[in-house]
Phi, psi and omega in degrees: 000136176295145180253131179238148175224129183209152168295138187206159170250129174281134179254314181196163178226157174225147176293144176220123180056213186271333189226359186253171175222143165272131184240129172259124182219148183255118178267159182291327188239351184231011178079199184276136183232155172236129181214173184253127173258101184289131177077010187297339182265003176280150182303324185252027176298144175290353178265003181305125178081359181251001184244019178288147176304140179071019169287130180255129185186195181248127183244130172252136180208160178253142181224134174237133186303328183280352185245142184285326185258138171275171179245111185281127181271309177204161173233119178256111189283133170264313180218130181251143179295343180288351176285345180284129184268342182275117177307322178297322180290319177298332178293340180270348186306311182296328179292316178298315183297318182295318178301312179297320181294318179294325187264002181247108176295150177303134169057029174246100187303130176213082182303325182294321177294317175304307182302324176299310181296321180294317181296325178299310182303316178297319178296318177300318179292329179281357175085022179297131179312133190288329180295306179291330179291324177292319179294317176303310184296313178299320181298312185286325176300312178291327178290318179295333174278356177079019187240005175278129182295156178297131176261013183256315184228154178290135183293334186268318185244347178084004179290152179294144183259118172263322172231161183218153178235138177243111180283157179306137180060016176262168181233014186226156175265142178235154172285174185295323184289320182289319180297319180292325179290319178289324178294334179297328182276323186266342180094001180206140176281332184100196182277142186247146168250116182291173178301321175299315181293321180292327176296322176295320181296318181297318175290323182298333180296338183230017185244138170288148182300333181284356179256003184293335175302342182275346185264153171250127177242110179299144178308318179295326175288326178296319179293324177297312178300318180298317180295313179298314181295322178297321178297316180294315180295318182292318179298316184281329177276340185066031174189162175263136181295137178301317185291331181291321176290325177296315179300320177295324175295321177297317180296000000 
């Protein structure tokens, strides 16, 4: 069996038999993989502390073409989510991992997606405020998948967007006039992004996540972005994420 070693992000694990775990991980060069970590549930396992969601490290594994699951030899941790001191930020770890898992096809290399996840982990460890970091991550995840609407001009009339509206079940941003005209028929304009929220998006387009601490995201603008991003994610995945529901309950 060929042996591979790659930088990777742990996304989630499942129990297998009495002492093993199935591990889902996103590699830098070979896409998302699923593998078996033998003995991972034992108290003295060599995998202790290295299989938590959003753990960044180096994974060595064996892969055979005829088998769906690879065999994981070891995981060498580079950055652990346990390094995050904020309880609120720790609450988002499962959410980030589930988003990456849902948007990463098996064995489809996507280095940009991996780099986004790795940069997120480093920003978490550096203490970047969680609210702007979460909105930044959602924005870039959707943008890398090619499904984030243009935040520059109205999809319907082409007018520059100072504020934007996302109508229910829609996938594009509209200006106030177009959203109002459509809303007259449907009874709702939809979710709005204020000028403050739109300004955040324009800065996020050219800013590294570790510099988000230099930005100010007003609480109201953060809630607007959260609602719009949740609508876009739910529309494109055709379901609501379990971890998203948990976060709302926590809030």
